[in-house]
N, C-alpha and C positions, 0 to 999 in steps of 0.2 A: 338694645341688641348689640351695639358695639362692646358694651361692658362684659358680655358673655364670651367674647373671643379672647382666648389665651393661647399664645403660640408656644408656651412652655419653656422659654429660656429661663434659667435658674435665677432666683432672686439675688444671689451673691453677685452676679454680673451687673444686674440693674441697680442694686442698692449698696454694693460693697464699698464704693467710694464714700457714700454718705455715712456709713457706719464708721469709717475712719475719720471723716471730717468732724463729726459731732464731739467725740472726746478731745480732739485736738483744739477745737474751739473752746471747750470748757477749760482746757489746760491754758490756753492763751489768756482767757479772762482771769483765771486764777493767778497766773504769772504777772499780769498787768497790775492787779490789785496788790500783789506782794512785792512789786518792784524788782522782778528778776532781772538778771543780766540782759542788756539789750540784744546782744548777739543771739542768746537762747530764744528770746521772744521773737526775733526776726525769723529764725529757723522754724519755730512752731507756727508762726503766721504764714510763712510760705507754704508749709505742708497743708495748712488749713485751706488756704486759697486754692491750691492745686486740687485737693480732694473735692471741694465743692464744685469747682469748674469742671473737673473730670466727670463728676456725677451728672452735671447739667448736660455735658456732651453725650453721655450714654443715654440719658433719659430723653432728651429732646433732639439730639443730633442723630444718633444711631437709631433710637426708638425701636429696639428689636422686638418688643412685644406689642408694638402698634401696627396698624395697617400700613402696608407698603404702597408706594405710588410708583407708577411706571417711570423709569428714569429718562425716557425720551418718548416722542410721539409717533415715530415711524413704524414701530412693530405692529404688524397686522392693522395697518391704517384703515382697511376696509371695515374693521370691526367684527368680522365673522370668520369662522373657520374652526377646524379641529386642532387643538393645541395639546402638546405633551409637556408636562412639568416633570423634568428629570430631577429626582431627589426632592420630592414635594415636602417632606418633613411634616410639620403640623399645619401646613396649608397657607402660609403667608404669601408665597408667590402665586399659588393657585388662585387665591382670592383676589390678589392684585390684578391678574389677567382678566378674570371674569367680571370684575367691577369696571375695569377700564375698557373692556371690549364685550359689551353686553350680548352680542350675538354669537359668541364663541361657546364651545364646550371643551372640557379639559379632561385628559387622562392623567391622574396624579400617581406617578410611579415612585416607589421607594422600596428599598430592600427590607426595611423594618427589621434590621439586624443590629449588630453590635454598635455601629456608628450612630444609628438612630437612638439606641438606648443610652449611649454616652451623652448625647445632647439633650434628650427629652425625658429620660427616665424609663420606667417600665414599659416594655414593648406594647402590651395590651392597652395600657393606659394611654400611651402616645397615639395609637391608632384611633382609639375612641375620641381623643382630643381633636384629631384631624376631622373626624366626622362631626363632632359638636361645633367646631369652628365653621365648617362649611354650612351647617344648618343655621347657626347664629347669623352668618352673613347673608343668608337667604339664597345660596347658590348651590345647595347640595344636589338639586335636580339636574344640574348641568355638569356633574363630575362623576367619573368612574375611577375608583381606587384600584390600582394595579400593583400588587407586590411584584418586585423584580429588581434585578441587578442592572444598573445603568450601563455596565460594560458588556452585558449579554441580555439585551432586552427581549422579553417574550412578546414582541409586537411585529406586525406585518410591515414589510418594506414599503416606502413611499406612501404612508398612510396618514401623515400629518401635514397641515398647512403651516404650522409654526411650532417652535419649541422654546420653552423658557427653562433656564436652570440657574437657581440663585443660591450661591454659597454651598454648593454640593460637590461639583466636579473637582473643585480645588482641595477637597479632602482626600483625593486619590493620590497614589504615587504616579510617577511619570508614565509608566506603562499603562496604568489604569486610565489616566487622562487621555492618552491616545486611543485606547479602546472605546472609551465613552464617547469621544467626539466622532470616531468612526461609526459607532452605532447611531449617533444623532444624524449623521449624513445619510445612513441607510434608511431610517424610518421617515425622513423628511422628504416631501415631494420636491421634484426639481423646481427651483425658484423659491422654495419655502424659506422662511426666515427663522433665525436662531438668535434669541436674546440671552446672552451669557452675563451673569453677574458674579463676581468673585471678590473675596476680601483683598483689599489693597493696603499695604503698609505705608500709609501716608502720614503727614505730620499730625493729623487728628488722632489716629490710632496710636501712634508712637507716644504722643503727649498723654493720652488717657491711660494706656496700659503699660507703656514703657518696657521694662525688662521682663514682664510677664508674657510678652509676645513669643509664641512658639509655633505659629502656624506653618505647616510644611511648605506651602506654595505661595507665600507672599513674595512674589517675584516682581521685579521691575522691568521696564523696557517693553519689548514687543513679544514677550513670552507667549501670552495667550493668543494674540493675533497670529503669530507664527504657527502655533499649534492648530488653530482653526484653518489656516491656509493649507497646512499639511494634510488636513482631513478632507479637503475639497470644498472649502467655503471661501467666498469673497467677502471682504470686510466692507460694510456699508457705513458704519458710524462707530466712533469710540468716544468715551467720556468718563468722568469721575464724579462721585458723590463722596461725602465723608466716609472713609474706610472702605469704599467700594469702587471697583472699576467695572464698567459695563461695555460690552461690545455687541453691536448688532451685525450679524453676518447673514449671508444668503447662500443657499446651496447652489453650486454651479451645475 
């Protein structure tokens, strides 16, 4: 069943470093046999080591096409409730919540528009992949798929016990971020919990992708905590994982 789940992240991200490592390894072996200049061999060797280690980090550290685990244990500790996944994509965070909290139900919201297509390909195929992933994980019966813009959500106020948003809100511009967090506050019940995961430009991400990094909101410091407080949330817990910053907040 696990093998049927495919979150749709492109193969070039998952295996691009390996495609670079293999020819450089062959070049290193060739150079060693032909006694090339030591400086040239050292440079080729360093590139080979970096490419292999970066691939290992992508594959086993970030593991974007693997099942996600809850970054902390406090979110919906009761194990039950109605949860909104803002920017559900192909279902990685939706499945994470449903497997970690077996008494919950989830509304998986995504615009299924241009940004979705950029990350996961054809819009129709991506929506079908979301449905297939939910079915493969055995959780489809606990999910409602809701097309919608997270900055203007077609959802009733104070109708959710919890919200999760993983690597979605940080794709918006600053105005959009404020609007999305305001909407999250609106649809969450008083005292409800919001688990936010965003891409963090840490040493692991910098080492792996280096100059290719171009994410608009890889910000340091208290940016996300401040934005959540501005939207009416209290910060409960903050932490990091490789390339990820997570914040658990509660609606005041």
